[in-house]
N, C-alpha and C positions, 0 to 999 in steps of 0.2 A: 956462761950458762946456755946461751943461745947456740954456740958452737957444738956444745955437748948433745943438745936436743937434736940438732941437724944430723950428727953422726949417728945417733941412736935411730933416727928416722931412716936414714940410708941403709943401715944394717937390717932394719925391718923389711924394707923393700927388697933387699938382696936375698934375705931368708925367704920371703914370700915367693920371689921368682924361682928360687931353687926348688922350693916345695912344689910350685906349679910344674916346673920342668920334670920333676921326678914323677909326679902323678901322670902327666901326659906321656912320658917315656914308658911308664908302666902300662898304661893303656895300649900304646902301640905295640909293645912286646907281647902283651896278652892277646891282642887282636891277631898279631902275626903268628902266634903259637896255635891259636884256634884254627886260623885259616890253613896253616900247614897240616894240621890234623885232618881237616876236610879233604885237603888235596891228596893226603896219603890214603885216605878212605876211598876217594874217587879212583886213584890209581889201582887199589886192590880190587874194587868192584870191576873195573875195565879188564883186569888180568883174568878174573873169574869168568867173565862173559866170553872172553877170547878162547879160553881153554874149553868151555862148553861148546862154542861154535865149532872149534876144530874137531871135538869129539863127534858132534853131530855129522859134520862133513865126511868124517871117516866112516861112520856107520852107514851113512847114505851110499857111499861108494861100494859098500859090501852087500847092498840089498839084493843085487842081481845074483850074488853067490849064495843067497839064502842064509847068510850068517847073522843078519839082523832082521826081525820081522817088522812089517809096516806098522803094526799096532803099537809096538814099543817105541819106534821112531817118532810117531806122531805124538805120543804122550810126552816124551822128552822134549820134543820141539815146542809144543803148546805150553808146557810148564815153564820152560826157560824164556819164551817170549813174554809171558805174563810177568815174570820176575824182572826181565829187562826193562819193561815199561815203567815199573815202580822205581827202579834205580835211575833211570833217565831223569824222572821228576826230582830225585835228590840232587842230581848233578846240576840241573837247571836252577835249583834253589841255591846251591852252592856259588854257582856262577853269578847270580844276581847279587849275592851279598859280598862278593869278593872285592877286596880293597887293594891288595898287594899282588896277588897272582892271577889277575883277570885273564891274561893271554893264556896262561897254562891251563886254567878252567876251561876256556874256549877250545883248546886243543883236546881236552878230555871229552867235552860235549861232542865235538866233531867226531871223535873216535866212537862215541856212542851212536850217533846217527848213522855212521858207516857200518857198525855192527848190526844195527836195526835193519838196514837195507840188505845186508848180507843174509840175515835171517829170513827176510821177506823173499829174496830170490831163491833161497834154499827151500823154503816152503812151497814155492811154485814148482820147483824142480821135482820135489818128492811127489807132488800130485801127478806127475807124468809117469811115475813108476808104482805108485800106490793108489788105491781108490780114495778119492777126496772125502774127508769127513769134517771139514771146517770151511768157513768163509773168511777170506782175507780182506781186510780194510786198510787202505793207505789213507791216512788222515793228514792233510796239509793244513796247518793253522797259522794265524798271524797273532799279533800282539793286541788284539781287541779284547780288552778286559770284560766287555759286556756280552761277548759271544758265549753262548751256552751249548755249543755243538759238542764240546769235549765232555760235558756233564752228561748229555744224552748218550754218548758212546759208552760212558762208564756204567750208566744204567742198564744198557743193552748188554754190555760185557758181563755184568753181574747175572743178568737174566739167562744168557746162553752159555756162560762160562767158557770152557776151551773150544767150544763149537764156533766161536768167533775170535779171530786173531786181529788185533788192532796195532798198526805201526804208525806212530805219530811223529811227524817231521815238521820242524819250523820252517815255513816258507821263506822267512826273511833271513834265514842263517846263510849269509852269502859266503862264509869261509869254506863251505863245502860245495864244490861244483856238481857233485852227483845229484843233489837236491834240485838244482836248477835244471839238470839234464832230464830228471823225472817229470818236472813241471812242464818242460818244452815238449817231452815225448807224449804226455796226455793232453797238451794244449790247454793247460789251466792258467786262467788269468784272474779269477775271482776266488776270494776266500771267505769262509772256510771251503775246502773242497775235499771230496772222498772219491776214492777209487775202489769200487767193490767188484772184485773179480773182473777187472779190466773195464768196467763201466764207470764213467766219470759223471759226478754230480757236484756242480758248482753252486755255492751259496748254501745257506742254512738248510738243513734237512731235519724235519720233525721226527719224533720217535715213531709215530705211526707210519710215516713215509719209509723210514729205515726198516721197520718191521716188515713191511711189504717187500722191500728190496731183498732183504735177507732171506725171508721165506721163499721168495721165487727162486733164489740160488739153491737153497736146500732141496727144493722140489726137483732140481735137475740131477741131484746126486743119486747114487746107487744106494747109499746108506738110508736108514729109516729117518723119517721126517721128525725133527725135534718136537717134543710135546708142546713147546712154547708156540710153535707155528700152527699146530693143530687147534690149540685154544684160541689163537688169534683168528683163524678161519671160522671157527664156530661162533666166535663173538660177532663177526661180520654177518654171518648168516642170521643170527638172532636179531640183530639191528635191522636187517633188511625185511625180515618177516614181521616184526612188531613195529608198527608205525608210531606207537605211543612212546617207544624208546627214543625215537628221533625227534619227536615234537618238542617244542620249547615249553616251559612251564608257564 
């Protein structure tokens, strides 16, 4: 009788082990399937951005011939830079969640940073042939979760829309040498750091400080000053003229 009970017990353990193994294997397979879907999505996004960049480069090369007008080129460039920023955020999220294809996701992320840098250089080159109508910001961030610089840039981006172009780069992404080259070129050692039209600002910048920097750049352009800057200047005048607005309650 005791032997029969032991055999039954062993069978139960074996069955439990097999069921556990099946559940675990199913979870691994499902996880791998989802991750492969994400990787496929990342590759599709990367291909789309490369095609867009190539199209912009070709249009840019034809500006001198008058086959592409500057206004159209600026619009296409600005819209695609905005889309690229959103898609980079998706790839970064994929890379953080990766369990099986981490290195491949890093390669995708590296490809995105390179594409972003190419867009940045193209935007600067376009300014040499067309009248400038936007302010470009290179944003170098680190992995400090308490830093709110990115949130402030999102706020200002919503405020100015396509008049402000933001290019975000991970300062700690050592896989891409070009990021280190930019940091060395601008002599940046503290983060977060911003490069606004070749002017370097290290450390956290408040929304008010950035408004001042951005509006200073807009005033240098031939195009009309954005309404946001006119309102900002008017607010400063009102604060200066009315001491009660500055006094503490």
